[in-house]
N, CA, C and O of each residue as an XYZ file, in Angstrom:
520
protein
N      -9.153    -40.160    -10.187
C      -9.331    -40.446     -8.855
C     -10.449    -39.418     -8.302
O     -10.431    -38.201     -8.491
N     -11.343    -40.082     -7.642
C     -12.466    -39.214     -7.139
C     -12.090    -38.397     -5.973
O     -11.138    -38.664     -5.240
N     -12.861    -37.414     -5.837
C     -12.630    -36.369     -4.725
C     -13.056    -37.007     -3.379
O     -14.147    -37.567     -3.271
N     -12.205    -36.915     -2.392
C     -12.673    -37.493     -1.104
C     -13.931    -36.840     -0.506
O     -14.117    -35.633     -0.663
N     -14.752    -37.567      0.140
C     -16.006    -37.052      0.658
C     -15.672    -36.396      2.073
O     -14.831    -36.872      2.835
N     -16.401    -35.284      2.336
C     -16.223    -34.478      3.507
C     -16.962    -35.264      4.738
O     -17.927    -36.010      4.571
N     -16.397    -34.998      5.913
C     -17.106    -35.617      7.067
C     -18.400    -34.947      7.103
O     -18.574    -33.857      6.558
N     -19.360    -35.611      7.766
C     -20.679    -35.064      7.728
C     -20.815    -33.759      8.384
O     -21.570    -32.907      7.915
N     -20.097    -33.550      9.488
C     -20.184    -32.257     10.107
C     -19.557    -31.097      9.398
O     -19.884    -29.946      9.686
N     -18.649    -31.372      8.464
C     -17.923    -30.384      7.736
C     -18.752    -30.031      6.370
O     -18.577    -28.972      5.769
N     -19.624    -30.983      5.973
C     -20.376    -30.797      4.800
C     -21.341    -29.604      4.885
O     -22.071    -29.485      5.869
N     -21.360    -28.711      3.867
C     -22.249    -27.587      3.947
C     -23.450    -27.861      2.997
O     -23.340    -27.820      1.771
N     -24.598    -28.141      3.650
C     -25.745    -28.414      2.896
C     -26.891    -27.518      3.127
O     -27.997    -27.820      2.677
N     -26.702    -26.438      3.799
C     -27.727    -25.371      4.110
C     -27.535    -24.215      3.175
O     -26.374    -23.961      2.855
N     -28.488    -23.490      2.699
C     -28.428    -22.515      1.816
C     -29.037    -21.245      2.392
O     -29.994    -21.345      3.161
N     -28.556    -20.102      2.077
C     -29.135    -18.814      2.448
C     -29.462    -18.021      1.095
O     -28.573    -17.849      0.261
N     -30.663    -17.582      0.916
C     -30.937    -16.881     -0.330
C     -30.795    -15.362      0.136
O     -31.319    -14.874      1.137
N     -29.989    -14.720     -0.785
C     -29.661    -13.227     -0.492
C     -29.772    -12.487     -1.855
O     -29.152    -12.864     -2.849
N     -30.580    -11.436     -1.841
C     -30.777    -10.753     -3.041
C     -30.008     -9.369     -2.896
O     -30.084     -8.656     -1.895
N     -29.274     -9.093     -4.007
C     -28.454     -7.878     -4.110
C     -28.820     -7.237     -5.328
O     -29.283     -7.856     -6.286
N     -28.598     -5.869     -5.307
C     -28.718     -5.114     -6.588
C     -27.326     -5.257     -7.284
O     -26.380     -5.833     -6.746
N     -27.276     -4.672     -8.557
C     -26.003     -4.846     -9.314
C     -24.849     -4.181     -8.573
O     -23.776     -4.778     -8.479
N     -25.006     -3.080     -8.090
C     -23.880     -2.316     -7.380
C     -23.400     -3.125     -6.168
O     -22.201     -3.369     -6.032
N     -24.349     -3.558     -5.255
C     -23.885     -4.337     -4.123
C     -23.119     -5.682     -4.534
O     -22.086     -6.036     -3.967
N     -23.720     -6.393     -5.568
C     -23.054     -7.571     -6.023
C     -21.644     -7.190     -6.612
O     -20.670     -7.898     -6.356
N     -21.547     -6.140     -7.352
C     -20.247     -5.781     -7.977
C     -19.208     -5.484     -6.830
O     -18.084     -5.980     -6.912
N     -19.523     -4.763     -5.865
C     -18.706     -4.484     -4.699
C     -18.216     -5.749     -3.967
O     -17.037     -5.939     -3.667
N     -19.237     -6.602     -3.707
C     -18.840     -7.843     -2.946
C     -18.008     -8.818     -3.867
O     -17.136     -9.533     -3.374
N     -18.279     -8.831     -5.134
C     -17.487     -9.749     -6.033
C     -16.062     -9.136     -6.135
O     -15.069     -9.861     -6.070
N     -15.982     -7.874     -6.285
C     -14.610     -7.245     -6.374
C     -13.816     -7.378     -5.017
O     -12.597     -7.540     -5.060
N     -14.416     -7.319     -3.939
C     -13.766     -7.607     -2.639
C     -13.334     -8.951     -2.520
O     -12.254     -9.248     -2.009
N     -14.193     -9.823     -3.004
C     -13.779    -11.300     -2.975
C     -12.584    -11.616     -3.927
O     -11.713    -12.425     -3.609
N     -12.585    -10.957     -5.075
C     -11.462    -11.108     -6.013
C     -10.085    -10.569     -5.265
O      -9.041    -11.219     -5.199
N     -10.275     -9.386     -4.772
C      -9.190     -8.705     -4.130
C      -8.533     -9.531     -2.898
O      -7.339     -9.476     -2.606
N      -9.447    -10.255     -2.268
C      -9.126    -11.115     -1.142
C      -8.654    -12.506     -1.635
O      -8.325    -13.376     -0.829
N      -8.626    -12.698     -2.988
C      -8.271    -13.982     -3.514
C      -9.170    -15.132     -2.984
O      -8.679    -16.236     -2.748
N     -10.543    -14.858     -2.791
C     -11.406    -15.909     -2.362
C     -12.646    -16.145     -3.229
O     -13.114    -15.234     -3.911
N     -13.129    -17.268     -3.202
C     -14.380    -17.481     -4.007
C     -15.505    -16.596     -3.332
O     -15.462    -16.365     -2.123
N     -16.414    -16.154     -4.061
C     -17.468    -15.295     -3.495
C     -18.113    -15.904     -2.296
O     -18.302    -15.240     -1.277
N     -18.481    -17.260     -2.409
C     -19.288    -17.886     -1.232
C     -18.342    -17.869      0.039
O     -18.780    -17.558      1.147
N     -17.036    -18.216     -0.181
C     -16.144    -18.201      0.954
C     -15.934    -16.821      1.568
O     -15.872    -16.704      2.792
N     -15.822    -15.763      0.745
C     -15.785    -14.475      1.148
C     -16.975    -14.020      2.053
O     -16.821    -13.462      3.140
N     -18.156    -14.316      1.494
C     -19.423    -13.943      2.166
C     -19.507    -14.762      3.429
O     -19.898    -14.200      4.452
N     -19.170    -16.059      3.454
C     -19.278    -16.847      4.663
C     -18.285    -16.358      5.767
O     -18.636    -16.388      6.947
N     -17.044    -15.906      5.396
C     -16.178    -15.323      6.372
C     -16.798    -13.963      7.030
O     -16.743    -13.698      8.231
N     -17.355    -13.207      6.092
C     -18.024    -11.883      6.600
C     -19.098    -12.181      7.524
O     -19.196    -11.555      8.580
N     -19.969    -13.165      7.174
C     -21.069    -13.528      7.970
C     -20.722    -14.055      9.393
O     -21.396    -13.798     10.390
N     -19.653    -14.783      9.380
C     -19.112    -15.446     10.554
C     -18.186    -14.437     11.427
O     -17.707    -14.825     12.493
N     -17.982    -13.282     10.990
C     -17.271    -12.313     11.622
C     -15.745    -12.792     11.673
O     -15.053    -12.548     12.662
N     -15.284    -13.439     10.633
C     -13.978    -13.890     10.530
C     -13.160    -12.770      9.779
O     -13.681    -11.921      9.055
N     -11.842    -12.872     10.036
C     -11.043    -11.887      9.430
C     -10.819    -12.071      7.944
O     -10.445    -13.166      7.526
N     -11.022    -11.089      7.155
C     -10.718    -11.103      5.660
C      -9.816    -10.005      5.343
O     -10.052     -8.846      5.684
N      -8.731    -10.383      4.659
C      -7.715     -9.333      4.208
C      -7.960     -9.018      2.708
O      -7.971     -9.902      1.851
N      -8.139     -7.818      2.471
C      -8.286     -7.409      1.053
C      -7.080     -6.566      0.717
O      -6.746     -5.611      1.418
N      -6.428     -6.945     -0.384
C      -5.390     -6.121     -0.917
C      -5.747     -5.366     -2.157
O      -6.347     -5.938     -3.067
N      -5.401     -4.091     -2.234
C      -5.619     -3.231     -3.319
C      -4.319     -2.762     -3.877
O      -3.435     -2.325     -3.140
N      -4.192     -2.849     -5.198
C      -3.037     -2.302     -5.860
C      -3.412     -0.942     -6.551
O      -4.311     -0.812     -7.383
N      -2.582      0.060     -6.079
C      -2.859      1.289     -6.564
C      -1.698      1.737     -7.567
O      -0.528      1.512     -7.255
N      -1.995      2.330     -8.694
C      -1.126      2.621     -9.685
C      -1.287      4.100     -9.998
O      -2.365      4.512    -10.425
N      -0.229      4.934     -9.796
C      -0.423      6.274    -10.078
C       0.607      6.720    -11.297
O       1.812      6.468    -11.289
N      -0.012      7.348    -12.225
C       0.881      7.799    -13.447
C       0.573      9.322    -13.468
O      -0.054      9.864    -14.378
N       1.025      9.900    -12.483
C       0.844     11.455    -12.366
C       2.142     12.160    -12.783
O       3.172     11.929    -12.149
N       2.138     13.001    -13.809
C       3.417     13.637    -14.239
C       4.056     14.376    -13.080
O       5.281     14.360    -12.954
N       3.260     15.036    -12.213
C       3.866     15.765    -11.129
C       4.583     14.973    -10.164
O       5.598     15.425     -9.634
N       4.097     13.720     -9.870
C       4.774     12.794     -9.087
C       6.162     12.283     -9.763
O       7.217     12.137     -9.145
N       5.993     12.078    -10.925
C       7.316     11.712    -11.660
C       8.419     12.733    -11.621
O       9.604     12.434    -11.473
N       7.926     14.044    -11.774
C       8.871     15.113    -11.626
C       9.474     15.223    -10.317
O      10.680     15.440    -10.194
N       8.639     15.076     -9.265
C       9.112     15.053     -7.769
C      10.150     13.960     -7.573
O      11.233     14.164     -7.023
N       9.748     12.770     -8.062
C      10.744     11.612     -7.866
C      12.095     11.937     -8.523
O      13.160     11.721     -7.944
N      12.013     12.448     -9.711
C      13.242     12.831    -10.388
C      14.025     13.847     -9.611
O      15.244     13.721     -9.502
N      13.360     14.880     -9.050
C      13.977     15.869     -8.296
C      14.549     15.375     -6.996
O      15.551     15.882     -6.492
N      13.890     14.379     -6.471
C      14.413     13.828     -5.185
C      15.716     12.928     -5.580
O      16.643     12.848     -4.775
N      15.763     12.315     -6.723
C      16.901     11.619     -7.160
C      18.059     12.619     -7.435
O      19.204     12.306     -7.109
N      17.819     13.697     -7.968
C      18.931     14.710     -8.199
C      19.454     15.215     -6.893
O      20.666     15.347     -6.726
N      18.516     15.524     -5.889
C      18.997     15.983     -4.542
C      19.771     14.878     -3.909
O      20.811     15.161     -3.314
N      19.348     13.611     -3.983
C      20.160     12.494     -3.441
C      21.527     12.380     -4.072
O      22.484     11.979     -3.411
N      21.629     12.714     -5.298
C      22.930     12.585     -5.989
C      23.885     13.743     -5.510
O      25.087     13.565     -5.312
N      23.236     14.952     -5.343
C      24.039     16.034     -4.788
C      24.526     15.828     -3.289
O      25.606     16.250     -2.874
N      23.581     15.112     -2.511
C      24.101     14.895     -1.209
C      25.273     13.854     -1.168
O      26.175     13.913     -0.333
N      25.179     12.892     -2.147
C      26.197     11.906     -2.263
C      27.479     12.479     -2.649
O      28.509     12.033     -2.144
N      27.516     13.592     -3.644
C      28.754     14.262     -3.905
C      29.218     15.095     -2.822
O      30.434     15.246     -2.696
N      28.419     15.658     -2.021
C      28.822     16.400     -0.742
C      29.522     15.476      0.204
O      30.616     15.730      0.708
N      28.806     14.355      0.422
C      29.406     13.321      1.378
C      30.752     12.869      0.896
O      31.705     12.730      1.663
N      30.807     12.647     -0.365
C      32.127     12.183     -0.939
C      33.243     13.224     -0.697
O      34.374     12.931     -0.309
N      32.835     14.382     -0.951
C      33.826     15.702     -0.778
C      34.326     15.660      0.638
O      35.529     15.760      0.883
N      33.363     15.504      1.627
C      33.875     15.493      3.091
C      34.584     14.183      3.443
O      35.508     14.198      4.256
N      34.198     13.091      2.878
C      34.957     11.912      3.153
C      36.363     11.814      2.668
O      37.180     11.076      3.218
N      36.660     12.607      1.570
C      37.939     12.711      1.125
C      38.766     13.792      1.812
O      39.888     14.084      1.399
N      38.210     14.373      2.847
C      38.926     15.321      3.722
C      38.755     16.758      3.254
O      39.619     17.609      3.469
N      37.597     17.013      2.596
C      37.218     18.378      2.153
C      37.014     19.358      3.284
O      36.493     18.908      4.305
N      37.330     20.556      3.249
C      37.147     21.495      4.290
C      35.665     21.734      4.570
O      34.866     21.928      3.654
N      35.333     21.716      5.798
C      33.906     21.994      6.136
C      33.988     22.933      7.265
O      34.982     22.965      7.989
N      32.993     23.680      7.430
C      32.880     24.710      8.564
C      31.484     24.561      9.204
O      30.567     23.965      8.640
N      31.384     25.116     10.368
C      30.081     24.955     11.250
C      28.907     25.495     10.329
O      27.831     24.904     10.240
N      29.181     26.577      9.705
C      28.138     27.258      8.813
C      27.570     26.259      7.718
O      26.378     26.192      7.419
N      28.508     25.549      7.204
C      28.295     24.685      6.072
C      27.530     23.430      6.617
O      26.576     22.948      6.008
N      28.009     22.925      7.810
C      27.145     21.860      8.507
C      25.707     22.214      8.768
O      24.780     21.431      8.560
N      25.563     23.511      9.263
C      24.230     23.955      9.626
C      23.352     24.136      8.368
O      22.162     23.819      8.343
N      23.967     24.621      7.420
C      23.246     24.655      6.056
C      22.819     23.272      5.472
O      21.736     23.132      4.904
N      23.623     22.357      5.617
C      23.356     20.988      5.146
C      22.258     20.507      6.042
O      21.231     20.049      5.542
N      22.408     20.580      7.283
C      21.178     20.089      8.215
C      19.974     20.769      7.878
O      18.962     20.070      7.841
N      19.869     21.950      7.631
C      18.662     22.683      7.224
C      18.147     22.117      5.898
O      16.960     21.797      5.830
N      18.935     21.974      4.865
C      18.508     21.400      3.534
C      18.038     19.995      3.793
O      17.036     19.628      3.180
N      18.619     19.172      4.609
C      18.208     17.807      4.882
C      16.769     17.859      5.550
O      15.882     17.112      5.137
N      16.566     18.691      6.516
C      15.269     18.969      7.199
C      14.268     19.338      6.124
O      13.168     18.785      6.119
N      14.586     20.230      5.227
C      13.519     20.619      4.156
C      13.262     19.495      3.252
O      12.152     19.384      2.730
N      14.236     18.620      3.018
C      13.996     17.510      2.196
C      12.849     16.517      2.910
O      11.862     16.047      2.344
N      13.187     16.355      4.088
C      12.205     15.397      4.819
C      10.757     16.135      4.905
O       9.725     15.469      4.818
N      10.736     17.456      5.068
C       9.401     18.113      5.008
C       8.752     17.926      3.695
O       7.548     17.674      3.640
N       9.515     18.039      2.582
C       9.031     17.927      1.199
C       8.417     16.477      1.098
O       7.283     16.314      0.646
N       9.144     15.505      1.501
C       8.856     14.079      1.467
C       7.500     13.923      2.183
O       6.563     13.333      1.646
N       7.426     14.441      3.345
C       6.166     14.312      4.175
C       4.969     14.923      3.456
O       3.874     14.360      3.470
N       5.187     16.099      2.817
C       4.077     16.791      2.104
C       3.716     15.930      0.830
O       2.548     15.835      0.453
N       4.698     15.346      0.223
C       4.246     14.520     -0.985
C       3.583     13.317     -0.583
O       2.670     12.936     -1.316
N       3.883     12.579      0.530
C       3.172     11.418      0.916
C       1.800     11.895      1.379
O       0.818     11.203      1.109
N       1.665     13.074      2.082
C       0.370     13.533      2.526
C      -0.530     13.820      1.367
O      -1.711     13.476      1.403
N       0.016     14.473      0.285
C      -0.843     14.733     -0.875
C      -1.168     13.600     -1.708
O      -2.305     13.477     -2.164
N      -0.160     12.681     -1.961
C      -0.393     11.538     -2.916
C      -0.833     10.340     -2.162
O      -1.418      9.468     -2.805
N      -0.659     10.188     -1.023
C      -0.963      9.015     -0.270
C       0.378      7.983     -0.231
O       1.329      8.162     -0.992
N       0.339      7.025      0.622
C       1.484      6.189      0.646
C       1.078      4.895     -0.205
O       0.205      4.097      0.137
N       1.765      4.824     -1.239
C       1.420      3.734     -2.401
C       2.079      2.434     -1.989
O       1.948      1.425     -2.682
N       2.796      2.446     -0.853
C       3.373      1.137     -0.544
C       2.429      0.344      0.284
O       2.396     -0.885      0.223
N       1.710      1.002      1.007
C       0.773      0.232      2.003
C      -0.658      0.260      1.513
O      -1.339      1.284      1.569
N      -1.076     -0.833      1.057
C      -2.432     -0.897      0.424
C      -3.218     -2.119      0.720
O      -3.801     -2.779     -0.141
N      -3.196     -2.414      2.156
C      -3.920     -3.642      2.561
C      -5.089     -3.104      3.563
O      -4.898     -2.201      4.377
N      -6.202     -3.720      3.406
C      -7.265     -3.357      4.206
C      -7.839     -4.747      4.890
O      -7.883     -5.830      4.307
N      -8.226     -4.521      6.112
C      -8.645     -5.667      6.933
C     -10.076     -5.500      7.280
O     -10.458     -4.537      7.945
N     -10.893     -6.448      6.830
C     -12.422     -6.419      7.250
C     -12.496     -7.367      8.410
O     -12.070     -8.520      8.331
N     -13.010     -6.893      9.422
C     -13.382     -7.800     10.559
C     -14.616     -7.403     11.253
O     -14.595     -7.270     12.477
N     -15.686     -7.202     10.576
C     -16.878     -6.555     11.157
C     -17.889     -7.543     11.790
O     -18.923     -7.121     12.308
């Protein structure tokens, strides 16, 4: 079956000649791949000031991050054991509650510092709309 013909006003029959060096071409080609667009469509959207969403996937294999993740897991396990103890009617004092609150605050501070140092690996979308 033959491909249907485009309406005359939708047909693209005008050409623009653009020269790029290797680095410029590689950057644009990589951005087009990350946006899941053909190179021509990516360039057309940029030229027409249309929104282009580029997604980057970041992979970190840093031993220090793996250690921190393991430590956070151990801390979480300890917190679950403490919660289980209290839920079963374990004795607790005001001093113990204050100490637990301080520890939880320190955990959140550590998490904030880790994210600040390593970056947030969950959010990796960039929008071009220039």
